[in-house]
DRENVEX-498468 format. One record per residue (C-alpha): residue number from 1; residue in one letter; x, y, z. Coordinates in Angstrom, 2 decimals. Each point is the difference from the previous one (the first is absolute). Layout:
BEGIN
NUM; A; X; Y; Z
...
***
This chain:
BEGIN
1; M; -5.70; -0.02; 11.43
2; K; 0.91; 1.64; -3.32
3; F; 0.55; -1.85; -3.27
4; L; 1.44; 0.75; -3.43
5; I; -1.23; -2.45; -2.66
6; D; 2.38; -0.61; -2.91
7; A; -0.96; 0.22; -3.68
8; Q; -0.36; -3.70; -0.81
9; L; -2.72; -0.35; 2.62
10; P; -3.50; 1.32; -0.69
11; K; -1.12; 3.40; 1.25
12; S; -3.01; -1.84; 1.40
13; L; 2.30; -1.46; 2.68
14; S; 0.75; 3.53; 1.19
15; E; -3.71; 0.83; -0.12
16; F; -0.80; -3.16; 2.00
17; L; 2.53; 0.98; 2.67
18; K; -1.47; 3.51; 0.15
19; H; -3.46; -1.51; 0.40
20; K; 1.34; -2.01; 2.97
21; G; 1.24; 3.20; 1.63
22; F; 3.66; -0.03; -1.02
23; N; 1.91; 2.88; -1.54
24; S; 0.97; -1.33; -3.42
25; I; 1.27; 1.45; -3.26
26; H; 0.73; -1.65; -3.34
27; T; 2.89; 0.94; -2.27
28; L; -2.62; 1.47; -2.36
29; E; -0.37; 2.75; 2.61
30; L; 3.70; 0.89; -0.09
31; P; 1.36; 2.61; -2.46
32; G; 1.68; -2.71; -2.12
33; K; -3.11; -2.17; 0.16
34; N; 0.71; -3.64; -0.94
35; R; 3.37; 1.00; -1.47
36; T; 1.34; 0.97; 3.43
37; K; 3.41; -1.62; 0.49
38; D; 0.44; -2.49; 2.84
39; I; 2.48; 2.26; 1.77
40; Q; -2.52; 2.86; -0.06
41; I; -2.66; -2.30; 1.43
42; I; 2.37; -0.98; 2.81
43; Q; 0.90; 3.63; 0.69
44; E; -3.67; 1.00; 0.10
45; A; -0.83; -2.88; 2.33
46; I; 2.82; 0.94; 2.37
47; K; -0.95; 3.69; -0.09
48; E; -3.67; -0.75; 0.76
49; N; 0.62; -3.03; 2.25
50; R; -1.91; -2.34; -2.34
51; V; 0.18; -3.74; -0.53
52; V; 0.61; -0.86; -3.66
53; I; -2.08; -2.82; -1.45
54; S; 1.66; -1.22; -3.18
55; K; 0.51; -3.09; -2.11
56; D; 3.42; 0.92; -1.36
57; I; 2.14; 2.54; 1.80
58; E; 3.49; -0.97; -1.05
59; E; 2.22; -1.65; 2.58
60; T; 2.75; 2.51; -0.64
61; L; -2.29; 2.73; 1.27
62; L; -0.33; -1.72; 3.36
63; S; 3.50; 1.24; 0.75
64; E; -1.18; 3.52; -0.86
65; I; -2.72; -0.34; 2.61
66; K; 2.52; -1.03; 2.65
67; I; 2.29; 2.88; -0.92
68; S; -2.89; 2.48; 0.09
69; L; -1.06; -1.14; 3.45
70; Y; 3.43; 0.58; 1.55
***
């Protein structure tokens, strides 16, 4: 399973998941680092087939996910 950890969560969560054998990246590893927009995080997750772990992805972006999947 592959994960993308959002900015408001600690990078140590990504490191923990890596230690447990999962493929995990944190937004700090993306070109925009912790300033990466939610829509870019969603697009990256879809492109790389990753599960996003976040505390605050806006509800309006959930419709973007549905649109992107179809």
